[in-house]
C-alpha positions in Angstrom: 1.2 -7.9 4.1 3.8 -9.3 6.5 2.9 -9.9 10.1 4.9 -7.5 12.3 6.7 -10.4 14.0 8.2 -11.4 10.6 9.0 -7.9 9.3 12.6 -7.0 8.5 13.4 -10.4 7.0 12.9 -9.5 3.4 9.7 -11.5 3.0 7.6 -8.5 1.8 10.3 -7.7 -0.8 10.4 -11.3 -2.0 6.6 -11.5 -2.3 6.4 -8.2 -4.2 9.2 -9.2 -6.6 7.6 -12.6 -7.2 4.2 -11.1 -7.8 5.6 -8.5 -10.2 7.5 -11.2 -12.1 4.4 -13.3 -12.4 2.3 -10.3 -13.7 5.1 -9.4 -16.2 5.0 -13.0 -17.4 1.3 -12.6 -18.0 1.9 -9.5 -20.1 1.1 -6.9 -17.5 3.2 -3.8 -18.0 1.5 -1.3 -15.7 0.7 -1.7 -12.0 -0.8 0.3 -9.2 -0.8 -0.1 -5.4 -3.1 1.2 -2.8 -1.2 1.8 0.4 -2.1 3.6 3.7 0.2 6.6 3.8 0.7 5.9 7.5 2.5 2.6 6.5 6.0 4.0 6.1 7.5 0.6 5.9 5.4 -0.4 2.9 5.9 2.9 1.2 9.7 2.6 1.6 9.6 -0.9 0.1 7.5 0.0 -2.9 9.5 3.2 -3.6 12.8 1.2 -3.4 11.3 -1.1 -6.1 10.7 1.9 -8.4 7.1 2.7 -7.6 6.3 6.4 -7.2 3.6 8.2 -5.3 1.1 9.4 -7.8 -1.7 10.7 -5.6 -3.0 10.7 -2.0 -6.7 10.1 -1.4 -8.4 11.1 1.9 -11.4 9.4 3.5 -13.7 11.0 6.0 -16.1 9.3 8.4 -19.3 10.6 10.0 -18.6 11.2 13.7 -20.3 9.1 16.4 -23.6 10.6 17.4 -24.4 12.0 14.1 -26.9 13.4 13.1 -26.7 16.3 15.5 -27.4 20.0 15.2 -24.8 21.6 13.0 -23.6 24.9 14.3 
């Protein structure tokens, strides 16, 4: 990730491209990313590099005060 104060300077793109180049050099031909769908900036970056959205997972949390009487 890139700290918000440094976003928009191409750092994230450079890091991802370098990482992908390294992995390709090690023989990796398939990759997967886990990204919070609320992070539109990261999604845009990865999609611009050719990644495609394959699936969306949802997580749920137990509300504060649980257990309580379920109605």
